[in-house]
PyMOL Python script that loads the backbone (N, CA, C, O; Angstrom):
from pymol import cmd

cmd.read_pdbstr("""\
ATOM      1  N   UNK A   1      12.036 -21.805  12.674  1.00  0.00           N
ATOM      2  CA  UNK A   1      13.293 -21.166  12.372  1.00  0.00           C
ATOM      3  C   UNK A   1      13.696 -20.139  13.441  1.00  0.00           C
ATOM      4  O   UNK A   1      12.941 -19.246  13.824  1.00  0.00           O
ATOM      5  N   UNK A   2      14.922 -20.332  13.884  1.00  0.00           N
ATOM      6  CA  UNK A   2      15.394 -19.327  14.855  1.00  0.00           C
ATOM      7  C   UNK A   2      15.602 -17.887  14.387  1.00  0.00           C
ATOM      8  O   UNK A   2      15.931 -17.711  13.214  1.00  0.00           O
ATOM      9  N   UNK A   3      15.443 -16.878  15.175  1.00  0.00           N
ATOM     10  CA  UNK A   3      15.580 -15.532  14.635  1.00  0.00           C
ATOM     11  C   UNK A   3      16.941 -15.223  14.216  1.00  0.00           C
ATOM     12  O   UNK A   3      17.111 -14.263  13.465  1.00  0.00           O
ATOM     13  N   UNK A   4      17.986 -15.958  14.631  1.00  0.00           N
ATOM     14  CA  UNK A   4      19.359 -15.732  14.211  1.00  0.00           C
ATOM     15  C   UNK A   4      19.767 -16.450  12.903  1.00  0.00           C
ATOM     16  O   UNK A   4      20.933 -16.378  12.516  1.00  0.00           O
ATOM     17  N   UNK A   5      18.871 -17.113  12.244  1.00  0.00           N
ATOM     18  CA  UNK A   5      19.111 -17.760  10.969  1.00  0.00           C
ATOM     19  C   UNK A   5      19.066 -16.712   9.822  1.00  0.00           C
ATOM     20  O   UNK A   5      18.156 -15.893   9.691  1.00  0.00           O
ATOM     21  N   UNK A   6      20.139 -16.825   9.011  1.00  0.00           N
ATOM     22  CA  UNK A   6      20.194 -15.955   7.774  1.00  0.00           C
ATOM     23  C   UNK A   6      20.092 -16.846   6.584  1.00  0.00           C
ATOM     24  O   UNK A   6      20.424 -18.031   6.622  1.00  0.00           O
ATOM     25  N   UNK A   7      19.595 -16.209   5.456  1.00  0.00           N
ATOM     26  CA  UNK A   7      19.452 -16.814   4.217  1.00  0.00           C
ATOM     27  C   UNK A   7      20.207 -15.952   3.115  1.00  0.00           C
ATOM     28  O   UNK A   7      19.996 -14.750   2.959  1.00  0.00           O
ATOM     29  N   UNK A   8      21.048 -16.648   2.420  1.00  0.00           N
ATOM     30  CA  UNK A   8      21.737 -15.958   1.246  1.00  0.00           C
ATOM     31  C   UNK A   8      20.693 -15.998   0.168  1.00  0.00           C
ATOM     32  O   UNK A   8      20.206 -17.058  -0.224  1.00  0.00           O
ATOM     33  N   UNK A   9      20.347 -14.772  -0.320  1.00  0.00           N
ATOM     34  CA  UNK A   9      19.244 -14.770  -1.351  1.00  0.00           C
ATOM     35  C   UNK A   9      19.732 -14.066  -2.633  1.00  0.00           C
ATOM     36  O   UNK A   9      19.117 -14.281  -3.677  1.00  0.00           O
ATOM     37  N   UNK A  10      20.717 -13.301  -2.623  1.00  0.00           N
ATOM     38  CA  UNK A  10      21.321 -12.643  -3.826  1.00  0.00           C
ATOM     39  C   UNK A  10      22.764 -12.381  -3.695  1.00  0.00           C
ATOM     40  O   UNK A  10      23.329 -12.381  -2.601  1.00  0.00           O
ATOM     41  N   UNK A  11      23.386 -12.147  -4.869  1.00  0.00           N
ATOM     42  CA  UNK A  11      24.700 -11.777  -4.872  1.00  0.00           C
ATOM     43  C   UNK A  11      24.861 -10.351  -4.567  1.00  0.00           C
ATOM     44  O   UNK A  11      23.953  -9.612  -4.949  1.00  0.00           O
ATOM     45  N   UNK A  12      25.881  -9.823  -3.929  1.00  0.00           N
ATOM     46  CA  UNK A  12      25.979  -8.485  -3.493  1.00  0.00           C
ATOM     47  C   UNK A  12      25.822  -7.460  -4.642  1.00  0.00           C
ATOM     48  O   UNK A  12      25.230  -6.392  -4.487  1.00  0.00           O
ATOM     49  N   UNK A  13      26.403  -7.861  -5.831  1.00  0.00           N
ATOM     50  CA  UNK A  13      26.338  -6.790  -6.813  1.00  0.00           C
ATOM     51  C   UNK A  13      24.898  -6.807  -7.478  1.00  0.00           C
ATOM     52  O   UNK A  13      24.684  -5.979  -8.364  1.00  0.00           O
ATOM     53  N   UNK A  14      23.953  -7.643  -7.133  1.00  0.00           N
ATOM     54  CA  UNK A  14      22.665  -7.505  -7.704  1.00  0.00           C
ATOM     55  C   UNK A  14      21.774  -6.293  -7.133  1.00  0.00           C
ATOM     56  O   UNK A  14      20.695  -5.965  -7.627  1.00  0.00           O
ATOM     57  N   UNK A  15      22.364  -5.686  -6.045  1.00  0.00           N
ATOM     58  CA  UNK A  15      21.897  -4.551  -5.405  1.00  0.00           C
ATOM     59  C   UNK A  15      22.836  -3.410  -5.298  1.00  0.00           C
ATOM     60  O   UNK A  15      22.746  -2.598  -4.377  1.00  0.00           O
ATOM     61  N   UNK A  16      23.728  -3.338  -6.217  1.00  0.00           N
ATOM     62  CA  UNK A  16      24.835  -2.445  -6.121  1.00  0.00           C
ATOM     63  C   UNK A  16      24.458  -0.944  -6.380  1.00  0.00           C
ATOM     64  O   UNK A  16      25.040  -0.010  -5.828  1.00  0.00           O
ATOM     65  N   UNK A  17      23.391  -0.797  -7.304  1.00  0.00           N
ATOM     66  CA  UNK A  17      23.054   0.641  -7.790  1.00  0.00           C
ATOM     67  C   UNK A  17      21.888   1.146  -6.887  1.00  0.00           C
ATOM     68  O   UNK A  17      21.086   0.349  -6.399  1.00  0.00           O
ATOM     69  N   UNK A  18      21.821   2.352  -6.698  1.00  0.00           N
ATOM     70  CA  UNK A  18      20.807   3.103  -5.961  1.00  0.00           C
ATOM     71  C   UNK A  18      19.523   2.845  -6.753  1.00  0.00           C
ATOM     72  O   UNK A  18      19.511   3.101  -7.957  1.00  0.00           O
ATOM     73  N   UNK A  19      18.415   2.340  -6.125  1.00  0.00           N
ATOM     74  CA  UNK A  19      17.114   2.008  -6.709  1.00  0.00           C
ATOM     75  C   UNK A  19      17.052   0.657  -7.170  1.00  0.00           C
ATOM     76  O   UNK A  19      16.019   0.269  -7.716  1.00  0.00           O
ATOM     77  N   UNK A  20      18.123  -0.183  -7.006  1.00  0.00           N
ATOM     78  CA  UNK A  20      18.114  -1.586  -7.446  1.00  0.00           C
ATOM     79  C   UNK A  20      17.110  -2.265  -6.623  1.00  0.00           C
ATOM     80  O   UNK A  20      17.001  -1.932  -5.443  1.00  0.00           O
ATOM     81  N   UNK A  21      16.296  -3.266  -7.165  1.00  0.00           N
ATOM     82  CA  UNK A  21      15.358  -3.974  -6.563  1.00  0.00           C
ATOM     83  C   UNK A  21      15.328  -5.410  -7.105  1.00  0.00           C
ATOM     84  O   UNK A  21      15.435  -5.618  -8.314  1.00  0.00           O
ATOM     85  N   UNK A  22      15.175  -6.448  -6.171  1.00  0.00           N
ATOM     86  CA  UNK A  22      14.978  -7.712  -6.545  1.00  0.00           C
ATOM     87  C   UNK A  22      13.924  -8.331  -5.683  1.00  0.00           C
ATOM     88  O   UNK A  22      13.684  -7.916  -4.549  1.00  0.00           O
ATOM     89  N   UNK A  23      13.274  -9.377  -6.268  1.00  0.00           N
ATOM     90  CA  UNK A  23      12.258 -10.071  -5.498  1.00  0.00           C
ATOM     91  C   UNK A  23      12.747 -11.523  -5.378  1.00  0.00           C
ATOM     92  O   UNK A  23      13.191 -12.145  -6.342  1.00  0.00           O
ATOM     93  N   UNK A  24      12.634 -12.050  -4.081  1.00  0.00           N
ATOM     94  CA  UNK A  24      13.177 -13.377  -3.807  1.00  0.00           C
ATOM     95  C   UNK A  24      12.140 -14.154  -2.989  1.00  0.00           C
ATOM     96  O   UNK A  24      11.218 -13.568  -2.420  1.00  0.00           O
ATOM     97  N   UNK A  25      12.296 -15.414  -2.943  1.00  0.00           N
ATOM     98  CA  UNK A  25      11.390 -16.270  -2.135  1.00  0.00           C
ATOM     99  C   UNK A  25      12.310 -16.886  -0.982  1.00  0.00           C
ATOM    100  O   UNK A  25      13.386 -17.433  -1.223  1.00  0.00           O
ATOM    101  N   UNK A  26      11.770 -16.739   0.295  1.00  0.00           N
ATOM    102  CA  UNK A  26      12.603 -17.210   1.434  1.00  0.00           C
ATOM    103  C   UNK A  26      11.520 -18.056   2.200  1.00  0.00           C
ATOM    104  O   UNK A  26      10.553 -17.560   2.780  1.00  0.00           O
ATOM    105  N   UNK A  27      11.804 -19.374   2.127  1.00  0.00           N
ATOM    106  CA  UNK A  27      10.851 -20.328   2.630  1.00  0.00           C
ATOM    107  C   UNK A  27       9.484 -20.132   1.872  1.00  0.00           C
ATOM    108  O   UNK A  27       9.381 -20.271   0.653  1.00  0.00           O
ATOM    109  N   UNK A  28       8.504 -19.814   2.661  1.00  0.00           N
ATOM    110  CA  UNK A  28       7.167 -19.553   1.988  1.00  0.00           C
ATOM    111  C   UNK A  28       6.861 -18.112   1.899  1.00  0.00           C
ATOM    112  O   UNK A  28       5.684 -17.768   1.784  1.00  0.00           O
ATOM    113  N   UNK A  29       7.777 -17.266   1.941  1.00  0.00           N
ATOM    114  CA  UNK A  29       7.536 -15.801   1.903  1.00  0.00           C
ATOM    115  C   UNK A  29       8.183 -15.186   0.694  1.00  0.00           C
ATOM    116  O   UNK A  29       9.303 -15.548   0.335  1.00  0.00           O
ATOM    117  N   UNK A  30       7.474 -14.231   0.039  1.00  0.00           N
ATOM    118  CA  UNK A  30       7.964 -13.420  -0.996  1.00  0.00           C
ATOM    119  C   UNK A  30       8.511 -12.120  -0.364  1.00  0.00           C
ATOM    120  O   UNK A  30       7.801 -11.398   0.335  1.00  0.00           O
ATOM    121  N   UNK A  31       9.831 -11.852  -0.648  1.00  0.00           N
ATOM    122  CA  UNK A  31      10.381 -10.694  -0.015  1.00  0.00           C
ATOM    123  C   UNK A  31      11.074  -9.869  -1.206  1.00  0.00           C
ATOM    124  O   UNK A  31      11.684 -10.425  -2.120  1.00  0.00           O
ATOM    125  N   UNK A  32      10.902  -8.407  -1.087  1.00  0.00           N
ATOM    126  CA  UNK A  32      11.572  -7.595  -1.948  1.00  0.00           C
ATOM    127  C   UNK A  32      12.747  -6.863  -1.234  1.00  0.00           C
ATOM    128  O   UNK A  32      12.618  -6.316  -0.139  1.00  0.00           O
ATOM    129  N   UNK A  33      13.862  -6.899  -1.926  1.00  0.00           N
ATOM    130  CA  UNK A  33      15.023  -6.192  -1.569  1.00  0.00           C
ATOM    131  C   UNK A  33      15.255  -5.005  -2.330  1.00  0.00           C
ATOM    132  O   UNK A  33      15.135  -5.000  -3.555  1.00  0.00           O
ATOM    133  N   UNK A  34      15.600  -3.933  -1.624  1.00  0.00           N
ATOM    134  CA  UNK A  34      15.765  -2.656  -2.454  1.00  0.00           C
ATOM    135  C   UNK A  34      16.894  -1.850  -1.860  1.00  0.00           C
ATOM    136  O   UNK A  34      17.081  -1.892  -0.644  1.00  0.00           O
ATOM    137  N   UNK A  35      17.656  -1.119  -2.646  1.00  0.00           N
ATOM    138  CA  UNK A  35      18.597  -0.269  -2.239  1.00  0.00           C
ATOM    139  C   UNK A  35      18.220   1.147  -2.405  1.00  0.00           C
ATOM    140  O   UNK A  35      17.804   1.546  -3.493  1.00  0.00           O
ATOM    141  N   UNK A  36      18.348   1.969  -1.334  1.00  0.00           N
ATOM    142  CA  UNK A  36      18.048   3.450  -1.365  1.00  0.00           C
ATOM    143  C   UNK A  36      19.246   4.089  -0.868  1.00  0.00           C
ATOM    144  O   UNK A  36      19.530   4.039   0.329  1.00  0.00           O
ATOM    145  N   UNK A  37      19.984   4.702  -1.739  1.00  0.00           N
ATOM    146  CA  UNK A  37      21.273   5.330  -1.273  1.00  0.00           C
ATOM    147  C   UNK A  37      22.193   4.278  -0.837  1.00  0.00           C
ATOM    148  O   UNK A  37      22.440   3.343  -1.598  1.00  0.00           O
ATOM    149  N   UNK A  38      22.735   4.360   0.362  1.00  0.00           N
ATOM    150  CA  UNK A  38      23.662   3.487   0.824  1.00  0.00           C
ATOM    151  C   UNK A  38      22.956   2.333   1.683  1.00  0.00           C
ATOM    152  O   UNK A  38      23.631   1.441   2.197  1.00  0.00           O
ATOM    153  N   UNK A  39      21.623   2.392   1.805  1.00  0.00           N
ATOM    154  CA  UNK A  39      20.994   1.514   2.690  1.00  0.00           C
ATOM    155  C   UNK A  39      20.311   0.368   1.881  1.00  0.00           C
ATOM    156  O   UNK A  39      19.905   0.574   0.737  1.00  0.00           O
ATOM    157  N   UNK A  40      20.192  -0.836   2.491  1.00  0.00           N
ATOM    158  CA  UNK A  40      19.485  -1.943   1.904  1.00  0.00           C
ATOM    159  C   UNK A  40      18.223  -2.186   2.799  1.00  0.00           C
ATOM    160  O   UNK A  40      18.286  -2.058   4.022  1.00  0.00           O
ATOM    161  N   UNK A  41      17.124  -2.526   2.172  1.00  0.00           N
ATOM    162  CA  UNK A  41      15.875  -2.786   2.929  1.00  0.00           C
ATOM    163  C   UNK A  41      15.331  -4.110   2.450  1.00  0.00           C
ATOM    164  O   UNK A  41      15.558  -4.502   1.305  1.00  0.00           O
ATOM    165  N   UNK A  42      14.635  -4.782   3.289  1.00  0.00           N
ATOM    166  CA  UNK A  42      13.923  -5.915   2.867  1.00  0.00           C
ATOM    167  C   UNK A  42      12.475  -5.789   3.451  1.00  0.00           C
ATOM    168  O   UNK A  42      12.246  -5.476   4.620  1.00  0.00           O
ATOM    169  N   UNK A  43      11.486  -6.079   2.469  1.00  0.00           N
ATOM    170  CA  UNK A  43      10.137  -5.871   2.904  1.00  0.00           C
ATOM    171  C   UNK A  43       9.268  -6.966   2.287  1.00  0.00           C
ATOM    172  O   UNK A  43       9.551  -7.455   1.194  1.00  0.00           O
ATOM    173  N   UNK A  44       8.290  -7.314   2.948  1.00  0.00           N
ATOM    174  CA  UNK A  44       7.385  -8.332   2.423  1.00  0.00           C
ATOM    175  C   UNK A  44       6.819  -7.836   1.157  1.00  0.00           C
ATOM    176  O   UNK A  44       6.346  -6.701   1.107  1.00  0.00           O
ATOM    177  N   UNK A  45       6.839  -8.667   0.058  1.00  0.00           N
ATOM    178  CA  UNK A  45       6.388  -8.301  -1.322  1.00  0.00           C
ATOM    179  C   UNK A  45       4.949  -8.103  -1.353  1.00  0.00           C
ATOM    180  O   UNK A  45       4.475  -7.402  -2.248  1.00  0.00           O
ATOM    181  N   UNK A  46       4.158  -8.669  -0.430  1.00  0.00           N
ATOM    182  CA  UNK A  46       2.703  -8.563  -0.395  1.00  0.00           C
ATOM    183  C   UNK A  46       2.203  -7.600   0.701  1.00  0.00           C
ATOM    184  O   UNK A  46       2.590  -7.657   1.868  1.00  0.00           O
ATOM    185  N   UNK A  47       1.328  -6.727   0.235  1.00  0.00           N
ATOM    186  CA  UNK A  47       0.830  -5.716   1.282  1.00  0.00           C
ATOM    187  C   UNK A  47      -0.026  -6.356   2.305  1.00  0.00           C
ATOM    188  O   UNK A  47      -0.871  -7.186   1.971  1.00  0.00           O
ATOM    189  N   UNK A  48       0.153  -6.011   3.524  1.00  0.00           N
ATOM    190  CA  UNK A  48      -0.573  -6.640   4.636  1.00  0.00           C
ATOM    191  C   UNK A  48      -2.002  -6.115   4.736  1.00  0.00           C
ATOM    192  O   UNK A  48      -2.841  -6.635   5.472  1.00  0.00           O
ATOM    193  N   UNK A  49      -2.236  -5.048   3.951  1.00  0.00           N
ATOM    194  CA  UNK A  49      -3.624  -4.453   4.001  1.00  0.00           C
ATOM    195  C   UNK A  49      -4.619  -5.320   3.257  1.00  0.00           C
ATOM    196  O   UNK A  49      -5.633  -5.776   3.787  1.00  0.00           O
ATOM    197  N   UNK A  50      -4.241  -5.535   1.903  1.00  0.00           N
ATOM    198  CA  UNK A  50      -5.208  -6.277   1.074  1.00  0.00           C
ATOM    199  C   UNK A  50      -4.576  -7.268   0.149  1.00  0.00           C
ATOM    200  O   UNK A  50      -5.293  -7.786  -0.706  1.00  0.00           O
ATOM    201  N   UNK A  51      -3.303  -7.589   0.227  1.00  0.00           N
ATOM    202  CA  UNK A  51      -2.630  -8.516  -0.584  1.00  0.00           C
ATOM    203  C   UNK A  51      -2.157  -7.912  -1.789  1.00  0.00           C
ATOM    204  O   UNK A  51      -1.858  -8.644  -2.733  1.00  0.00           O
ATOM    205  N   UNK A  52      -2.050  -6.675  -1.878  1.00  0.00           N
ATOM    206  CA  UNK A  52      -1.528  -6.017  -3.142  1.00  0.00           C
ATOM    207  C   UNK A  52      -0.048  -6.209  -3.367  1.00  0.00           C
ATOM    208  O   UNK A  52       0.652  -6.624  -2.443  1.00  0.00           O
ATOM    209  N   UNK A  53       0.462  -5.927  -4.549  1.00  0.00           N
ATOM    210  CA  UNK A  53       1.863  -6.155  -4.988  1.00  0.00           C
ATOM    211  C   UNK A  53       2.803  -5.034  -4.273  1.00  0.00           C
ATOM    212  O   UNK A  53       3.315  -4.138  -4.944  1.00  0.00           O
ATOM    213  N   UNK A  54       2.972  -5.127  -3.051  1.00  0.00           N
ATOM    214  CA  UNK A  54       3.797  -4.083  -2.371  1.00  0.00           C
ATOM    215  C   UNK A  54       5.113  -3.874  -2.920  1.00  0.00           C
ATOM    216  O   UNK A  54       5.583  -2.749  -3.091  1.00  0.00           O
ATOM    217  N   UNK A  55       5.774  -5.055  -3.227  1.00  0.00           N
ATOM    218  CA  UNK A  55       7.170  -4.988  -3.777  1.00  0.00           C
ATOM    219  C   UNK A  55       7.293  -4.207  -5.093  1.00  0.00           C
ATOM    220  O   UNK A  55       8.399  -3.805  -5.454  1.00  0.00           O
ATOM    221  N   UNK A  56       6.259  -3.995  -5.772  1.00  0.00           N
ATOM    222  CA  UNK A  56       6.230  -3.277  -7.044  1.00  0.00           C
ATOM    223  C   UNK A  56       6.022  -1.723  -6.843  1.00  0.00           C
ATOM    224  O   UNK A  56       6.051  -0.930  -7.783  1.00  0.00           O
ATOM    225  N   UNK A  57       5.808  -1.365  -5.519  1.00  0.00           N
ATOM    226  CA  UNK A  57       5.392   0.079  -5.221  1.00  0.00           C
ATOM    227  C   UNK A  57       6.526   1.051  -5.425  1.00  0.00           C
ATOM    228  O   UNK A  57       7.677   0.619  -5.487  1.00  0.00           O
ATOM    229  N   UNK A  58       6.275   2.301  -5.529  1.00  0.00           N
ATOM    230  CA  UNK A  58       7.271   3.378  -5.576  1.00  0.00           C
ATOM    231  C   UNK A  58       7.838   3.635  -4.221  1.00  0.00           C
ATOM    232  O   UNK A  58       7.207   3.534  -3.169  1.00  0.00           O
ATOM    233  N   UNK A  59       9.113   3.984  -4.351  1.00  0.00           N
ATOM    234  CA  UNK A  59       9.897   4.363  -3.055  1.00  0.00           C
ATOM    235  C   UNK A  59       9.755   5.800  -2.890  1.00  0.00           C
ATOM    236  O   UNK A  59      10.071   6.549  -3.814  1.00  0.00           O
ATOM    237  N   UNK A  60       9.287   6.267  -1.739  1.00  0.00           N
ATOM    238  CA  UNK A  60       9.152   7.703  -1.494  1.00  0.00           C
ATOM    239  C   UNK A  60       9.550   8.008  -0.058  1.00  0.00           C
ATOM    240  O   UNK A  60       9.386   7.212   0.867  1.00  0.00           O
ATOM    241  N   UNK A  61      10.128   9.314   0.069  1.00  0.00           N
ATOM    242  CA  UNK A  61      10.445   9.856   1.406  1.00  0.00           C
ATOM    243  C   UNK A  61       9.270  10.725   1.876  1.00  0.00           C
ATOM    244  O   UNK A  61       8.730  11.565   1.157  1.00  0.00           O
ATOM    245  N   UNK A  62       8.936  10.465   3.082  1.00  0.00           N
ATOM    246  CA  UNK A  62       7.927  11.459   3.663  1.00  0.00           C
ATOM    247  C   UNK A  62       8.575  12.102   4.922  1.00  0.00           C
ATOM    248  O   UNK A  62       9.493  11.521   5.500  1.00  0.00           O
ATOM    249  N   UNK A  63       8.145  13.180   5.305  1.00  0.00           N
ATOM    250  CA  UNK A  63       8.614  13.865   6.548  1.00  0.00           C
ATOM    251  C   UNK A  63       7.511  13.832   7.674  1.00  0.00           C
ATOM    252  O   UNK A  63       6.392  14.310   7.488  1.00  0.00           O
ATOM    253  N   UNK A  64       7.882  13.263   8.799  1.00  0.00           N
ATOM    254  CA  UNK A  64       6.935  13.181   9.944  1.00  0.00           C
ATOM    255  C   UNK A  64       7.739  13.781  11.151  1.00  0.00           C
ATOM    256  O   UNK A  64       8.797  13.285  11.536  1.00  0.00           O
ATOM    257  N   UNK A  65       7.188  14.825  11.687  1.00  0.00           N
ATOM    258  CA  UNK A  65       7.787  15.418  12.914  1.00  0.00           C
ATOM    259  C   UNK A  65       9.300  15.746  12.571  1.00  0.00           C
ATOM    260  O   UNK A  65      10.200  15.447  13.355  1.00  0.00           O
ATOM    261  N   UNK A  66       9.510  16.315  11.481  1.00  0.00           N
ATOM    262  CA  UNK A  66      10.968  16.808  11.000  1.00  0.00           C
ATOM    263  C   UNK A  66      11.840  15.697  10.872  1.00  0.00           C
ATOM    264  O   UNK A  66      13.050  15.916  10.927  1.00  0.00           O
ATOM    265  N   UNK A  67      11.386  14.431  10.695  1.00  0.00           N
ATOM    266  CA  UNK A  67      12.186  13.190  10.425  1.00  0.00           C
ATOM    267  C   UNK A  67      11.731  12.687   8.992  1.00  0.00           C
ATOM    268  O   UNK A  67      10.556  12.531   8.661  1.00  0.00           O
ATOM    269  N   UNK A  68      12.803  12.466   8.219  1.00  0.00           N
ATOM    270  CA  UNK A  68      12.434  11.756   6.875  1.00  0.00           C
ATOM    271  C   UNK A  68      12.472  10.337   7.035  1.00  0.00           C
ATOM    272  O   UNK A  68      13.387   9.707   7.566  1.00  0.00           O
ATOM    273  N   UNK A  69      11.324   9.827   6.495  1.00  0.00           N
ATOM    274  CA  UNK A  69      11.251   8.281   6.478  1.00  0.00           C
ATOM    275  C   UNK A  69      11.056   7.763   5.055  1.00  0.00           C
ATOM    276  O   UNK A  69      10.259   8.255   4.256  1.00  0.00           O
ATOM    277  N   UNK A  70      11.872   6.707   4.809  1.00  0.00           N
ATOM    278  CA  UNK A  70      11.775   6.133   3.541  1.00  0.00           C
ATOM    279  C   UNK A  70      10.662   5.105   3.510  1.00  0.00           C
ATOM    280  O   UNK A  70      10.605   4.243   4.387  1.00  0.00           O
ATOM    281  N   UNK A  71       9.728   5.170   2.476  1.00  0.00           N
ATOM    282  CA  UNK A  71       8.539   4.260   2.544  1.00  0.00           C
ATOM    283  C   UNK A  71       8.355   3.695   1.063  1.00  0.00           C
ATOM    284  O   UNK A  71       8.885   4.211   0.079  1.00  0.00           O
ATOM    285  N   UNK A  72       7.591   2.643   1.034  1.00  0.00           N
ATOM    286  CA  UNK A  72       7.097   2.056  -0.176  1.00  0.00           C
ATOM    287  C   UNK A  72       5.713   2.247  -0.299  1.00  0.00           C
ATOM    288  O   UNK A  72       5.002   2.022   0.680  1.00  0.00           O
ATOM    289  N   UNK A  73       5.160   2.682  -1.503  1.00  0.00           N
ATOM    290  CA  UNK A  73       3.672   2.915  -1.710  1.00  0.00           C
ATOM    291  C   UNK A  73       2.994   1.737  -2.365  1.00  0.00           C
ATOM    292  O   UNK A  73       3.323   1.367  -3.492  1.00  0.00           O
ATOM    293  N   UNK A  74       2.047   1.146  -1.660  1.00  0.00           N
ATOM    294  CA  UNK A  74       1.308   0.015  -2.338  1.00  0.00           C
ATOM    295  C   UNK A  74       0.558   0.565  -3.617  1.00  0.00           C
ATOM    296  O   UNK A  74      -0.177   1.550  -3.544  1.00  0.00           O
ATOM    297  N   UNK A  75       0.769  -0.077  -4.708  1.00  0.00           N
ATOM    298  CA  UNK A  75       0.113   0.374  -5.916  1.00  0.00           C
ATOM    299  C   UNK A  75      -1.469   0.231  -5.900  1.00  0.00           C
ATOM    300  O   UNK A  75      -2.158   0.936  -6.638  1.00  0.00           O
ATOM    301  N   UNK A  76      -2.000  -0.666  -5.069  1.00  0.00           N
ATOM    302  CA  UNK A  76      -3.418  -0.866  -4.967  1.00  0.00           C
ATOM    303  C   UNK A  76      -4.262   0.259  -4.269  1.00  0.00           C
ATOM    304  O   UNK A  76      -5.229   0.796  -4.808  1.00  0.00           O
ATOM    305  N   UNK A  77      -3.829   0.538  -3.104  1.00  0.00           N
ATOM    306  CA  UNK A  77      -4.575   1.409  -2.323  1.00  0.00           C
ATOM    307  C   UNK A  77      -3.776   2.574  -1.700  1.00  0.00           C
ATOM    308  O   UNK A  77      -4.188   3.299  -0.794  1.00  0.00           O
ATOM    309  N   UNK A  78      -2.532   2.655  -2.333  1.00  0.00           N
ATOM    310  CA  UNK A  78      -1.561   3.865  -2.044  1.00  0.00           C
ATOM    311  C   UNK A  78      -1.216   3.894  -0.486  1.00  0.00           C
ATOM    312  O   UNK A  78      -0.880   4.958   0.033  1.00  0.00           O
ATOM    313  N   UNK A  79      -1.293   2.830   0.183  1.00  0.00           N
ATOM    314  CA  UNK A  79      -0.760   2.870   1.508  1.00  0.00           C
ATOM    315  C   UNK A  79       0.766   3.122   1.595  1.00  0.00           C
ATOM    316  O   UNK A  79       1.494   2.569   0.771  1.00  0.00           O
ATOM    317  N   UNK A  80       1.251   3.869   2.481  1.00  0.00           N
ATOM    318  CA  UNK A  80       2.686   4.050   2.588  1.00  0.00           C
ATOM    319  C   UNK A  80       3.221   3.358   3.723  1.00  0.00           C
ATOM    320  O   UNK A  80       2.830   3.614   4.862  1.00  0.00           O
ATOM    321  N   UNK A  81       4.175   2.418   3.453  1.00  0.00           N
ATOM    322  CA  UNK A  81       4.667   1.438   4.490  1.00  0.00           C
ATOM    323  C   UNK A  81       6.209   1.867   4.628  1.00  0.00           C
ATOM    324  O   UNK A  81       6.963   1.966   3.660  1.00  0.00           O
ATOM    325  N   UNK A  82       6.584   2.116   5.996  1.00  0.00           N
ATOM    326  CA  UNK A  82       7.997   2.429   6.264  1.00  0.00           C
ATOM    327  C   UNK A  82       8.831   1.302   5.921  1.00  0.00           C
ATOM    328  O   UNK A  82       8.511   0.178   6.309  1.00  0.00           O
ATOM    329  N   UNK A  83       9.935   1.504   5.187  1.00  0.00           N
ATOM    330  CA  UNK A  83      10.963   0.441   4.952  1.00  0.00           C
ATOM    331  C   UNK A  83      11.749   0.197   6.136  1.00  0.00           C
ATOM    332  O   UNK A  83      12.439  -0.819   6.219  1.00  0.00           O
ATOM    333  N   UNK A  84      11.691   1.121   7.130  1.00  0.00           N
ATOM    334  CA  UNK A  84      12.606   0.899   8.247  1.00  0.00           C
ATOM    335  C   UNK A  84      11.837  -0.039   9.356  1.00  0.00           C
ATOM    336  O   UNK A  84      12.453  -0.915   9.963  1.00  0.00           O
ATOM    337  N   UNK A  85      10.524   0.203   9.556  1.00  0.00           N
ATOM    338  CA  UNK A  85      10.002  -0.637  10.563  1.00  0.00           C
ATOM    339  C   UNK A  85       8.598  -1.254  10.184  1.00  0.00           C
ATOM    340  O   UNK A  85       7.980  -1.937  11.000  1.00  0.00           O
ATOM    341  N   UNK A  86       8.140  -1.003   8.978  1.00  0.00           N
ATOM    342  CA  UNK A  86       6.904  -1.612   8.410  1.00  0.00           C
ATOM    343  C   UNK A  86       5.590  -0.938   8.809  1.00  0.00           C
ATOM    344  O   UNK A  86       4.495  -1.419   8.517  1.00  0.00           O
ATOM    345  N   UNK A  87       5.770   0.315   9.560  1.00  0.00           N
ATOM    346  CA  UNK A  87       4.635   1.056   9.962  1.00  0.00           C
ATOM    347  C   UNK A  87       3.894   1.643   8.880  1.00  0.00           C
ATOM    348  O   UNK A  87       4.516   2.167   7.956  1.00  0.00           O
ATOM    349  N   UNK A  88       2.603   1.618   8.887  1.00  0.00           N
ATOM    350  CA  UNK A  88       1.847   2.195   7.939  1.00  0.00           C
ATOM    351  C   UNK A  88       1.639   3.733   8.204  1.00  0.00           C
ATOM    352  O   UNK A  88       1.455   4.168   9.341  1.00  0.00           O
ATOM    353  N   UNK A  89       1.677   4.445   7.196  1.00  0.00           N
ATOM    354  CA  UNK A  89       1.445   5.891   7.198  1.00  0.00           C
ATOM    355  C   UNK A  89       0.376   6.300   6.327  1.00  0.00           C
ATOM    356  O   UNK A  89       0.344   5.894   5.165  1.00  0.00           O
ATOM    357  N   UNK A  90      -0.567   7.128   6.829  1.00  0.00           N
ATOM    358  CA  UNK A  90      -1.794   7.473   6.042  1.00  0.00           C
ATOM    359  C   UNK A  90      -1.477   8.831   5.556  1.00  0.00           C
ATOM    360  O   UNK A  90      -1.064   9.682   6.343  1.00  0.00           O
ATOM    361  N   UNK A  91      -1.660   9.097   4.202  1.00  0.00           N
ATOM    362  CA  UNK A  91      -1.529  10.392   3.681  1.00  0.00           C
ATOM    363  C   UNK A  91      -2.895  10.983   3.251  1.00  0.00           C
ATOM    364  O   UNK A  91      -3.599  10.379   2.442  1.00  0.00           O
ATOM    365  N   UNK A  92      -3.233  12.056   3.742  1.00  0.00           N
ATOM    366  CA  UNK A  92      -4.435  12.768   3.457  1.00  0.00           C
ATOM    367  C   UNK A  92      -4.406  13.304   2.049  1.00  0.00           C
ATOM    368  O   UNK A  92      -3.577  14.162   1.745  1.00  0.00           O
ATOM    369  N   UNK A  93      -5.256  12.845   1.197  1.00  0.00           N
ATOM    370  CA  UNK A  93      -5.288  13.278  -0.247  1.00  0.00           C
ATOM    371  C   UNK A  93      -6.182  14.429  -0.423  1.00  0.00           C
ATOM    372  O   UNK A  93      -6.337  14.925  -1.539  1.00  0.00           O
TER     373      UNK A  93
END
""", "prot")
cmd.dss("prot")
cmd.show_as("cartoon", "prot")
cmd.util.cbc("prot")
cmd.orient("prot")
């Protein structure tokens, strides 16, 4: 598949409200779509750390170097994954 191929996976109104979340399959991947404020994010529904249900995780904002990052927290091992770029953030408990 070329990188410029797009897939229609949901109607626009399915993600109209803040906090709306849907899970879809695109080819062989499970993707979670979530609205946070005015932004829409797409993230792999399966955590790359240990296969946990990342798409079911809580959405949280963290502050790193005075910048607020919107993340999803994996329910299994509490990894924070940036919804912007997929980077993992470690939180010292």
